[in-house]
Each structure stands twice: as C-alpha cells, then as structure tokens.
TORKOL-4160 file (C-alpha; in steps of 0.2 Angstrom, whole numbers, padded with zeros to 4 digits, m for minus):
390
<pt num="1" X="0222" Y="0067" Z="0025"/>
<pt num="2" X="0218" Y="0073" Z="0008"/>
<pt num="3" X="0201" Y="0081" Z="0003"/>
<pt num="4" X="0191" Y="0068" Z="m0007"/>
<pt num="5" X="0182" Y="0076" Z="m0022"/>
<pt num="6" X="0163" Y="0078" Z="m0020"/>
<pt num="7" X="0159" Y="0086" Z="m0037"/>
<pt num="8" X="0158" Y="0105" Z="m0033"/>
<pt num="9" X="0156" Y="0107" Z="m0014"/>
<pt num="10" X="0157" Y="0124" Z="m0005"/>
<pt num="11" X="0173" Y="0131" Z="m0011"/>
<pt num="12" X="0178" Y="0142" Z="0004"/>
<pt num="13" X="0175" Y="0131" Z="0019"/>
<pt num="14" X="0187" Y="0117" Z="0021"/>
<pt num="15" X="0177" Y="0109" Z="0035"/>
<pt num="16" X="0161" Y="0109" Z="0025"/>
<pt num="17" X="0170" Y="0102" Z="0010"/>
<pt num="18" X="0177" Y="0088" Z="0021"/>
<pt num="19" X="0160" Y="0084" Z="0029"/>
<pt num="20" X="0151" Y="0083" Z="0013"/>
<pt num="21" X="0165" Y="0071" Z="0006"/>
<pt num="22" X="0163" Y="0060" Z="0022"/>
<pt num="23" X="0145" Y="0060" Z="0021"/>
<pt num="24" X="0145" Y="0055" Z="0003"/>
<pt num="25" X="0157" Y="0040" Z="0007"/>
<pt num="26" X="0145" Y="0035" Z="0021"/>
<pt num="27" X="0129" Y="0037" Z="0011"/>
<pt num="28" X="0136" Y="0028" Z="m0004"/>
<pt num="29" X="0148" Y="0016" Z="0003"/>
<pt num="30" X="0160" Y="0024" Z="m0010"/>
<pt num="31" X="0178" Y="0017" Z="m0007"/>
<pt num="32" X="0184" Y="0029" Z="m0020"/>
<pt num="33" X="0183" Y="0043" Z="m0007"/>
<pt num="34" X="0192" Y="0034" Z="0007"/>
<pt num="35" X="0210" Y="0040" Z="0003"/>
<pt num="36" X="0218" Y="0050" Z="0017"/>
<pt num="37" X="0235" Y="0057" Z="0021"/>
<pt num="38" X="0241" Y="0072" Z="0031"/>
<pt num="39" X="0235" Y="0086" Z="0020"/>
<pt num="40" X="0221" Y="0090" Z="0031"/>
<pt num="41" X="0225" Y="0096" Z="0049"/>
<pt num="42" X="0218" Y="0089" Z="0065"/>
<pt num="43" X="0211" Y="0106" Z="0068"/>
<pt num="44" X="0201" Y="0105" Z="0052"/>
<pt num="45" X="0195" Y="0088" Z="0057"/>
<pt num="46" X="0189" Y="0095" Z="0073"/>
<pt num="47" X="0180" Y="0109" Z="0064"/>
<pt num="48" X="0172" Y="0096" Z="0053"/>
<pt num="49" X="0166" Y="0086" Z="0068"/>
<pt num="50" X="0159" Y="0102" Z="0076"/>
<pt num="51" X="0149" Y="0106" Z="0060"/>
<pt num="52" X="0143" Y="0088" Z="0059"/>
<pt num="53" X="0136" Y="0090" Z="0077"/>
<pt num="54" X="0126" Y="0105" Z="0072"/>
<pt num="55" X="0118" Y="0094" Z="0059"/>
<pt num="56" X="0116" Y="0079" Z="0070"/>
<pt num="57" X="0128" Y="0069" Z="0058"/>
<pt num="58" X="0143" Y="0067" Z="0070"/>
<pt num="59" X="0140" Y="0049" Z="0071"/>
<pt num="60" X="0143" Y="0047" Z="0052"/>
<pt num="61" X="0159" Y="0058" Z="0053"/>
<pt num="62" X="0165" Y="0047" Z="0068"/>
<pt num="63" X="0161" Y="0031" Z="0058"/>
<pt num="64" X="0172" Y="0037" Z="0044"/>
<pt num="65" X="0186" Y="0043" Z="0054"/>
<pt num="66" X="0187" Y="0027" Z="0064"/>
<pt num="67" X="0193" Y="0018" Z="0049"/>
<pt num="68" X="0208" Y="0030" Z="0048"/>
<pt num="69" X="0223" Y="0034" Z="0059"/>
<pt num="70" X="0218" Y="0047" Z="0073"/>
<pt num="71" X="0226" Y="0055" Z="0088"/>
<pt num="72" X="0220" Y="0046" Z="0104"/>
<pt num="73" X="0209" Y="0061" Z="0108"/>
<pt num="74" X="0200" Y="0061" Z="0092"/>
<pt num="75" X="0198" Y="0042" Z="0092"/>
<pt num="76" X="0190" Y="0042" Z="0109"/>
<pt num="77" X="0178" Y="0056" Z="0104"/>
<pt num="78" X="0174" Y="0047" Z="0088"/>
<pt num="79" X="0170" Y="0030" Z="0097"/>
<pt num="80" X="0159" Y="0039" Z="0110"/>
<pt num="81" X="0149" Y="0048" Z="0096"/>
<pt num="82" X="0146" Y="0032" Z="0086"/>
<pt num="83" X="0142" Y="0022" Z="0102"/>
<pt num="84" X="0129" Y="0036" Z="0107"/>
<pt num="85" X="0121" Y="0035" Z="0090"/>
<pt num="86" X="0119" Y="0016" Z="0091"/>
<pt num="87" X="0112" Y="0017" Z="0108"/>
<pt num="88" X="0100" Y="0030" Z="0103"/>
<pt num="89" X="0094" Y="0019" Z="0089"/>
<pt num="90" X="0092" Y="0004" Z="0100"/>
<pt num="91" X="0082" Y="0013" Z="0112"/>
<pt num="92" X="0071" Y="0021" Z="0099"/>
<pt num="93" X="0068" Y="0005" Z="0090"/>
<pt num="94" X="0062" Y="m0003" Z="0107"/>
<pt num="95" X="0050" Y="0011" Z="0111"/>
<pt num="96" X="0043" Y="0011" Z="0093"/>
<pt num="97" X="0040" Y="m0008" Z="0094"/>
<pt num="98" X="0031" Y="m0005" Z="0111"/>
<pt num="99" X="0020" Y="0008" Z="0104"/>
<pt num="100" X="0016" Y="m0002" Z="0088"/>
<pt num="101" X="0011" Y="m0017" Z="0099"/>
<pt num="102" X="0000" Y="m0006" Z="0110"/>
<pt num="103" X="m0009" Y="0002" Z="0095"/>
<pt num="104" X="m0011" Y="m0015" Z="0086"/>
<pt num="105" X="m0018" Y="m0022" Z="0102"/>
<pt num="106" X="m0031" Y="m0008" Z="0104"/>
<pt num="107" X="m0035" Y="m0007" Z="0086"/>
<pt num="108" X="m0028" Y="0010" Z="0082"/>
<pt num="109" X="m0022" Y="0013" Z="0064"/>
<pt num="110" X="m0005" Y="0022" Z="0064"/>
<pt num="111" X="0008" Y="0027" Z="0051"/>
<pt num="112" X="0027" Y="0028" Z="0056"/>
<pt num="113" X="0035" Y="0044" Z="0049"/>
<pt num="114" X="0051" Y="0052" Z="0045"/>
<pt num="115" X="0067" Y="0044" Z="0051"/>
<pt num="116" X="0060" Y="0028" Z="0057"/>
<pt num="117" X="0055" Y="0025" Z="0039"/>
<pt num="118" X="0070" Y="0033" Z="0030"/>
<pt num="119" X="0083" Y="0024" Z="0041"/>
<pt num="120" X="0079" Y="0008" Z="0031"/>
<pt num="121" X="0087" Y="0016" Z="0016"/>
<pt num="122" X="0104" Y="0018" Z="0024"/>
<pt num="123" X="0118" Y="0006" Z="0024"/>
<pt num="124" X="0114" Y="0002" Z="0042"/>
<pt num="125" X="0098" Y="0009" Z="0051"/>
<pt num="126" X="0108" Y="0017" Z="0065"/>
<pt num="127" X="0116" Y="0028" Z="0053"/>
<pt num="128" X="0100" Y="0038" Z="0051"/>
<pt num="129" X="0099" Y="0049" Z="0067"/>
<pt num="130" X="0082" Y="0054" Z="0074"/>
<pt num="131" X="0079" Y="0066" Z="0087"/>
<pt num="132" X="0062" Y="0058" Z="0091"/>
<pt num="133" X="0050" Y="0045" Z="0085"/>
<pt num="134" X="0036" Y="0052" Z="0074"/>
<pt num="135" X="0019" Y="0043" Z="0072"/>
<pt num="136" X="0003" Y="0048" Z="0064"/>
<pt num="137" X="m0014" Y="0043" Z="0070"/>
<pt num="138" X="m0032" Y="0048" Z="0065"/>
<pt num="139" X="m0037" Y="0065" Z="0073"/>
<pt num="140" X="m0052" Y="0056" Z="0081"/>
<pt num="141" X="m0041" Y="0043" Z="0089"/>
<pt num="142" X="m0028" Y="0055" Z="0096"/>
<pt num="143" X="m0036" Y="0056" Z="0114"/>
<pt num="144" X="m0037" Y="0037" Z="0115"/>
<pt num="145" X="m0019" Y="0035" Z="0109"/>
<pt num="146" X="m0012" Y="0048" Z="0121"/>
<pt num="147" X="m0021" Y="0040" Z="0136"/>
<pt num="148" X="m0015" Y="0022" Z="0131"/>
<pt num="149" X="0003" Y="0029" Z="0130"/>
<pt num="150" X="0002" Y="0037" Z="0146"/>
<pt num="151" X="m0007" Y="0023" Z="0156"/>
<pt num="152" X="0001" Y="0008" Z="0148"/>
<pt num="153" X="0018" Y="0013" Z="0144"/>
<pt num="154" X="0021" Y="0026" Z="0157"/>
<pt num="155" X="0024" Y="0041" Z="0145"/>
<pt num="156" X="0022" Y="0059" Z="0150"/>
<pt num="157" X="0015" Y="0072" Z="0140"/>
<pt num="158" X="0027" Y="0087" Z="0138"/>
<pt num="159" X="0021" Y="0098" Z="0124"/>
<pt num="160" X="0005" Y="0101" Z="0114"/>
<pt num="161" X="0007" Y="0109" Z="0097"/>
<pt num="162" X="m0005" Y="0113" Z="0083"/>
<pt num="163" X="m0003" Y="0096" Z="0074"/>
<pt num="164" X="0005" Y="0085" Z="0087"/>
<pt num="165" X="0008" Y="0080" Z="0105"/>
<pt num="166" X="0026" Y="0077" Z="0112"/>
<pt num="167" X="0028" Y="0063" Z="0124"/>
<pt num="168" X="0043" Y="0058" Z="0135"/>
<pt num="169" X="0047" Y="0039" Z="0139"/>
<pt num="170" X="0056" Y="0034" Z="0155"/>
<pt num="171" X="0072" Y="0031" Z="0145"/>
<pt num="172" X="0071" Y="0049" Z="0139"/>
<pt num="173" X="0065" Y="0044" Z="0121"/>
<pt num="174" X="0054" Y="0057" Z="0114"/>
<pt num="175" X="0038" Y="0052" Z="0104"/>
<pt num="176" X="0028" Y="0064" Z="0094"/>
<pt num="177" X="0011" Y="0058" Z="0091"/>
<pt num="178" X="0004" Y="0068" Z="0075"/>
<pt num="179" X="m0014" Y="0070" Z="0071"/>
<pt num="180" X="m0010" Y="0081" Z="0056"/>
<pt num="181" X="0006" Y="0080" Z="0046"/>
<pt num="182" X="0009" Y="0099" Z="0045"/>
<pt num="183" X="0003" Y="0115" Z="0053"/>
<pt num="184" X="m0011" Y="0124" Z="0043"/>
<pt num="185" X="m0001" Y="0139" Z="0039"/>
<pt num="186" X="0015" Y="0131" Z="0034"/>
<pt num="187" X="0022" Y="0129" Z="0016"/>
<pt num="188" X="0009" Y="0139" Z="0007"/>
<pt num="189" X="m0005" Y="0129" Z="0012"/>
<pt num="190" X="0002" Y="0112" Z="0008"/>
<pt num="191" X="m0007" Y="0105" Z="0023"/>
<pt num="192" X="m0023" Y="0104" Z="0012"/>
<pt num="193" X="m0015" Y="0091" Z="0002"/>
<pt num="194" X="m0007" Y="0082" Z="0016"/>
<pt num="195" X="m0023" Y="0081" Z="0025"/>
<pt num="196" X="m0028" Y="0068" Z="0012"/>
<pt num="197" X="m0014" Y="0057" Z="0017"/>
<pt num="198" X="m0025" Y="0042" Z="0024"/>
<pt num="199" X="m0031" Y="0040" Z="0007"/>
<pt num="200" X="m0013" Y="0035" Z="0002"/>
<pt num="201" X="m0010" Y="0024" Z="0017"/>
<pt num="202" X="m0008" Y="0005" Z="0013"/>
<pt num="203" X="m0006" Y="m0010" Z="0024"/>
<pt num="204" X="m0015" Y="m0025" Z="0031"/>
<pt num="205" X="m0012" Y="m0022" Z="0049"/>
<pt num="206" X="m0015" Y="m0007" Z="0060"/>
<pt num="207" X="0003" Y="m0001" Z="0055"/>
<pt num="208" X="0001" Y="0007" Z="0038"/>
<pt num="209" X="0013" Y="0016" Z="0027"/>
<pt num="210" X="0011" Y="0030" Z="0015"/>
<pt num="211" X="0013" Y="0026" Z="m0004"/>
<pt num="212" X="0030" Y="0031" Z="m0010"/>
<pt num="213" X="0023" Y="0046" Z="m0019"/>
<pt num="214" X="0014" Y="0053" Z="m0004"/>
<pt num="215" X="0029" Y="0049" Z="0007"/>
<pt num="216" X="0040" Y="0059" Z="m0005"/>
<pt num="217" X="0028" Y="0074" Z="m0005"/>
<pt num="218" X="0028" Y="0074" Z="0014"/>
<pt num="219" X="0047" Y="0074" Z="0014"/>
<pt num="220" X="0048" Y="0089" Z="0002"/>
<pt num="221" X="0034" Y="0098" Z="0013"/>
<pt num="222" X="0045" Y="0095" Z="0028"/>
<pt num="223" X="0060" Y="0102" Z="0020"/>
<pt num="224" X="0051" Y="0117" Z="0014"/>
<pt num="225" X="0044" Y="0120" Z="0031"/>
<pt num="226" X="0062" Y="0120" Z="0038"/>
<pt num="227" X="0067" Y="0132" Z="0025"/>
<pt num="228" X="0053" Y="0144" Z="0030"/>
<pt num="229" X="0058" Y="0142" Z="0048"/>
<pt num="230" X="0076" Y="0147" Z="0045"/>
<pt num="231" X="0086" Y="0133" Z="0040"/>
<pt num="232" X="0086" Y="0115" Z="0032"/>
<pt num="233" X="0100" Y="0103" Z="0037"/>
<pt num="234" X="0111" Y="0093" Z="0027"/>
<pt num="235" X="0102" Y="0077" Z="0033"/>
<pt num="236" X="0086" Y="0081" Z="0023"/>
<pt num="237" X="0097" Y="0081" Z="0007"/>
<pt num="238" X="0104" Y="0064" Z="0011"/>
<pt num="239" X="0087" Y="0058" Z="0014"/>
<pt num="240" X="0081" Y="0065" Z="m0003"/>
<pt num="241" X="0096" Y="0057" Z="m0012"/>
<pt num="242" X="0091" Y="0040" Z="m0005"/>
<pt num="243" X="0073" Y="0043" Z="m0009"/>
<pt num="244" X="0078" Y="0047" Z="m0027"/>
<pt num="245" X="0090" Y="0033" Z="m0029"/>
<pt num="246" X="0084" Y="0019" Z="m0018"/>
<pt num="247" X="0065" Y="0019" Z="m0019"/>
<pt num="248" X="0053" Y="0015" Z="m0033"/>
<pt num="249" X="0039" Y="0027" Z="m0037"/>
<pt num="250" X="0029" Y="0033" Z="m0051"/>
<pt num="251" X="0037" Y="0050" Z="m0056"/>
<pt num="252" X="0021" Y="0056" Z="m0064"/>
<pt num="253" X="0011" Y="0053" Z="m0049"/>
<pt num="254" X="0024" Y="0061" Z="m0038"/>
<pt num="255" X="0026" Y="0076" Z="m0048"/>
<pt num="256" X="0007" Y="0078" Z="m0049"/>
<pt num="257" X="0006" Y="0078" Z="m0030"/>
<pt num="258" X="0021" Y="0091" Z="m0029"/>
<pt num="259" X="0012" Y="0102" Z="m0042"/>
<pt num="260" X="m0004" Y="0101" Z="m0032"/>
<pt num="261" X="0005" Y="0107" Z="m0017"/>
<pt num="262" X="0014" Y="0120" Z="m0026"/>
<pt num="263" X="0031" Y="0113" Z="m0022"/>
<pt num="264" X="0037" Y="0106" Z="m0039"/>
<pt num="265" X="0049" Y="0119" Z="m0042"/>
<pt num="266" X="0056" Y="0118" Z="m0024"/>
<pt num="267" X="0058" Y="0099" Z="m0026"/>
<pt num="268" X="0068" Y="0101" Z="m0042"/>
<pt num="269" X="0080" Y="0114" Z="m0034"/>
<pt num="270" X="0082" Y="0103" Z="m0019"/>
<pt num="271" X="0086" Y="0088" Z="m0030"/>
<pt num="272" X="0099" Y="0099" Z="m0039"/>
<pt num="273" X="0108" Y="0101" Z="m0023"/>
<pt num="274" X="0107" Y="0083" Z="m0017"/>
<pt num="275" X="0113" Y="0077" Z="m0034"/>
<pt num="276" X="0128" Y="0090" Z="m0033"/>
<pt num="277" X="0133" Y="0084" Z="m0016"/>
<pt num="278" X="0131" Y="0066" Z="m0017"/>
<pt num="279" X="0132" Y="0061" Z="m0035"/>
<pt num="280" X="0144" Y="0074" Z="m0041"/>
<pt num="281" X="0133" Y="0082" Z="m0054"/>
<pt num="282" X="0138" Y="0099" Z="m0061"/>
<pt num="283" X="0127" Y="0113" Z="m0055"/>
<pt num="284" X="0130" Y="0131" Z="m0056"/>
<pt num="285" X="0121" Y="0145" Z="m0046"/>
<pt num="286" X="0117" Y="0136" Z="m0030"/>
<pt num="287" X="0132" Y="0141" Z="m0019"/>
<pt num="288" X="0122" Y="0154" Z="m0009"/>
<pt num="289" X="0108" Y="0141" Z="m0005"/>
<pt num="290" X="0122" Y="0128" Z="0000"/>
<pt num="291" X="0129" Y="0140" Z="0012"/>
<pt num="292" X="0112" Y="0144" Z="0019"/>
<pt num="293" X="0110" Y="0125" Z="0022"/>
<pt num="294" X="0127" Y="0122" Z="0029"/>
<pt num="295" X="0127" Y="0137" Z="0041"/>
<pt num="296" X="0109" Y="0135" Z="0048"/>
<pt num="297" X="0112" Y="0117" Z="0055"/>
<pt num="298" X="0098" Y="0105" Z="0058"/>
<pt num="299" X="0084" Y="0116" Z="0064"/>
<pt num="300" X="0089" Y="0133" Z="0057"/>
<pt num="301" X="0094" Y="0150" Z="0065"/>
<pt num="302" X="0081" Y="0161" Z="0074"/>
<pt num="303" X="0088" Y="0176" Z="0066"/>
<pt num="304" X="0084" Y="0169" Z="0049"/>
<pt num="305" X="0067" Y="0163" Z="0055"/>
<pt num="306" X="0062" Y="0180" Z="0061"/>
<pt num="307" X="0068" Y="0189" Z="0045"/>
<pt num="308" X="0058" Y="0177" Z="0035"/>
<pt num="309" X="0043" Y="0179" Z="0046"/>
<pt num="310" X="0044" Y="0198" Z="0045"/>
<pt num="311" X="0045" Y="0197" Z="0026"/>
<pt num="312" X="0030" Y="0186" Z="0025"/>
<pt num="313" X="0020" Y="0197" Z="0037"/>
<pt num="314" X="0024" Y="0214" Z="0029"/>
<pt num="315" X="0036" Y="0220" Z="0042"/>
<pt num="316" X="0039" Y="0219" Z="0061"/>
<pt num="317" X="0022" Y="0225" Z="0066"/>
<pt num="318" X="0013" Y="0212" Z="0055"/>
<pt num="319" X="0025" Y="0199" Z="0062"/>
<pt num="320" X="0022" Y="0203" Z="0080"/>
<pt num="321" X="0003" Y="0204" Z="0077"/>
<pt num="322" X="0003" Y="0186" Z="0070"/>
<pt num="323" X="0013" Y="0180" Z="0085"/>
<pt num="324" X="0002" Y="0188" Z="0098"/>
<pt num="325" X="m0015" Y="0185" Z="0090"/>
<pt num="326" X="m0019" Y="0168" Z="0082"/>
<pt num="327" X="m0035" Y="0162" Z="0073"/>
<pt num="328" X="m0049" Y="0154" Z="0083"/>
<pt num="329" X="m0046" Y="0137" Z="0075"/>
<pt num="330" X="m0028" Y="0137" Z="0081"/>
<pt num="331" X="m0033" Y="0141" Z="0099"/>
<pt num="332" X="m0046" Y="0127" Z="0098"/>
<pt num="333" X="m0032" Y="0115" Z="0095"/>
<pt num="334" X="m0022" Y="0121" Z="0110"/>
<pt num="335" X="m0037" Y="0123" Z="0121"/>
<pt num="336" X="m0051" Y="0111" Z="0115"/>
<pt num="337" X="m0063" Y="0117" Z="0129"/>
<pt num="338" X="m0064" Y="0134" Z="0119"/>
<pt num="339" X="m0075" Y="0125" Z="0106"/>
<pt num="340" X="m0089" Y="0125" Z="0119"/>
<pt num="341" X="m0086" Y="0143" Z="0124"/>
<pt num="342" X="m0081" Y="0153" Z="0109"/>
<pt num="343" X="m0086" Y="0170" Z="0118"/>
<pt num="344" X="m0070" Y="0167" Z="0129"/>
<pt num="345" X="m0058" Y="0168" Z="0114"/>
<pt num="346" X="m0050" Y="0184" Z="0120"/>
<pt num="347" X="m0047" Y="0176" Z="0137"/>
<pt num="348" X="m0039" Y="0161" Z="0129"/>
<pt num="349" X="m0028" Y="0173" Z="0119"/>
<pt num="350" X="m0021" Y="0180" Z="0135"/>
<pt num="351" X="m0019" Y="0163" Z="0143"/>
<pt num="352" X="m0008" Y="0158" Z="0127"/>
<pt num="353" X="0003" Y="0173" Z="0130"/>
<pt num="354" X="0009" Y="0166" Z="0146"/>
<pt num="355" X="0017" Y="0152" Z="0136"/>
<pt num="356" X="0029" Y="0165" Z="0130"/>
<pt num="357" X="0035" Y="0170" Z="0148"/>
<pt num="358" X="0035" Y="0153" Z="0157"/>
<pt num="359" X="0052" Y="0147" Z="0163"/>
<pt num="360" X="0056" Y="0135" Z="0148"/>
<pt num="361" X="0051" Y="0148" Z="0135"/>
<pt num="362" X="0057" Y="0165" Z="0142"/>
<pt num="363" X="0075" Y="0164" Z="0135"/>
<pt num="364" X="0068" Y="0160" Z="0118"/>
<pt num="365" X="0055" Y="0174" Z="0118"/>
<pt num="366" X="0069" Y="0187" Z="0123"/>
<pt num="367" X="0080" Y="0181" Z="0109"/>
<pt num="368" X="0066" Y="0182" Z="0097"/>
<pt num="369" X="0062" Y="0200" Z="0102"/>
<pt num="370" X="0081" Y="0204" Z="0100"/>
<pt num="371" X="0081" Y="0198" Z="0083"/>
<pt num="372" X="0065" Y="0207" Z="0079"/>
<pt num="373" X="0073" Y="0223" Z="0082"/>
<pt num="374" X="0088" Y="0220" Z="0071"/>
<pt num="375" X="0089" Y="0222" Z="0052"/>
<pt num="376" X="0082" Y="0208" Z="0042"/>
<pt num="377" X="0094" Y="0194" Z="0035"/>
<pt num="378" X="0092" Y="0198" Z="0016"/>
<pt num="379" X="0102" Y="0183" Z="0011"/>
<pt num="380" X="0089" Y="0171" Z="0019"/>
<pt num="381" X="0075" Y="0180" Z="0010"/>
<pt num="382" X="0084" Y="0178" Z="m0006"/>
<pt num="383" X="0087" Y="0160" Z="m0003"/>
<pt num="384" X="0068" Y="0157" Z="m0001"/>
<pt num="385" X="0064" Y="0166" Z="m0016"/>
<pt num="386" X="0077" Y="0156" Z="m0026"/>
<pt num="387" X="0070" Y="0140" Z="m0019"/>
<pt num="388" X="0052" Y="0145" Z="m0025"/>
<pt num="389" X="0045" Y="0148" Z="m0007"/>
<pt num="390" X="0042" Y="0166" Z="m0008"/>
C-alpha cells in the first residue's frame, strides 16, 4: 500500500499521514488517492486504525480499506467497524425522528444541532459519526421537553450540566437536550452571541434550523471550546471543510458574527489546517498545531486541559479555586431550588463537591489532581496562543 499524497501532512508519523490520506479520499470521493500496493505494512495499517478510533473515525478508515486487499483479520475488523457505524446511524435517526414527532405534537420549537445536521454534507449520512443526538429548545421549555421525553419515550435522565441535560434511550442512544448552546465561561464569552441564536432560527414547522452563518459560528465556537478543553479532533476539521465547500452562506455576515464573537482569527487558522489536509493547500508553520490535534483525539487529553486551565487561572491555586467555588448563577442551573434560598449558597457549594467523589467521577477527580501536581504542558499553551485563544 503506497501513501497517497495529501498536500503536506504530518511528516514524522506514518500512521497519521495514512489516516489523513484515507479521510481525504472518503471526504471527497477522490479516486486519485485510491492507489495501494505493499509499501505500507499491516502494522502501519493497524496503527492507523487505532488512531482513527481515538478520533471516532474508524468506520471511514474501514470503509476505505474494504475496497482493498486485506488480511482476513483486518477485513473482519473493518467490516465490524463499518457495520457498527451504520447501525448507530440507524438507531440515532430513529430516535431523532421520535423526538421530533413528539415536539411537533406538543408544540415545542426545537433546533437539531451538530452531527445530525452536518451528516447531510457527507457522501452518505452514516459516514458522519455522532456520539449522541444534540437538540436545542427554549430555556423556558426545557422542563416540559424533559418530562415528555421521560414519560412518552421512556428516556432516563443521566446528567445535568450548565447548558444541557443528557438523556438515555432504551437502545442506549444518548440525547442531549440543550437550553443554551455554550457554557457561559467558555470561549472568551462567545456564549453572549450564541444566546441570540433563536433570532437566526428559520423554518415553518416546530423543527427549526439555524441560518448558515449562525451554524458556522456555532461550529467554530464548538471547535474553540474543545481546544480550550485540551484537544479538538480531526472530525471537526472535516466538518469545517464541508461547511466551506458544500454550503452556501454570506461571507460578510459570517465574518461579522465571528468578529463579534472574537473568533475571526481562530476561524481563519482552523480553515488553513482544514484546507491543508483536505484540499492539499500549501501552508507553513502549522505543524505543531496539527500534532496537537492528531495526538489529542476527539475529546482532548486531561493533561492538556489542566495545563490550559492553570494558565488561564494564573496557576494551580487559581485553578483549584475555580473548580471548588463556582458562581451563584452556575449553581442555580445545577440546583434550581437555590433561586428561592440564596442564603443557602454555601450549603449548595458543599453539596456540589460530592459530585467529585461519587463512584462515576472519583477516578476522573484523582486523575485531575495528579495532572495538577505536574508541570504544565507548555506546548498546549503555545497552540492556544497561536490559534488566537489566549
């Protein structure tokens, strides 16, 4: 198997080079990149598959490999990966349809988000993997929407965050019901712009969609948030390339929104990388950012997350303080009853601390403390500075 040319991919990691080549072929349907011989070992192919799993892209690697001669072991694995992705797509589509019908029936306006929208841009919708289904409803409708999902669809509430609720369907499909698009403290306050998103919602039924410019902004904000949290996977850059090449929008309106959110520079740098990887555009000086992206996987690494947090909070003490003590408004989202008893804020702070040591969170908390005691990852901080986020 020879290595197809992707422009200027990572020069020192053969598995990463191969993965980017494969993804470009799958993204573009580009037959020029389909030549293979024995130049690449099965060990490298296995390493490429392993890397693709960290980015939730193994089904695309599998789809590519199944068109080539493989060993029996690799062929079996590739078939299983592709079938699993197609099954997950089928299940998620069925659940999204059920939730859509439910909200239409009961008069709840909603906006599908992220992958359920982006997958329409891929050559086949199953090719865009989604870990869950994301849906936005008005904040004043969130309680009713949750109750309907629980009582009429049998979903179970499993998590309550500061901008969404996580529900689990009987078939193990996860639905995230958002009442805000972004946490208040994320991405330099870009949530202030995203809080106006309903002004940019269009559609004649209860199911709305964001205008192309606002959806683009939301995607960039989501990318920036993942950079701040310690890593932004390759899939984000595939999505960005598709938004740039397969959607129609007013560039002036898009850039005005990005400028307002303070993310115009970040968006430009992200586009440089997506064009380099998937269009073969010549770009210099981004190799360290590319390594950060490839090495971090879909959801980043805790070591990078903690290092960035320490830098933003002025050191370890400031980081710990921000994790232990949170603003009153944040607590009210987690514990709505606090709104009627503000004097009990210290009590609710202590109650929140138990979230750190409950069985499902204890290992995460210990790992976070371990990374806190180590030296900061200066490379991660450099990447954020170069991306315009610090």
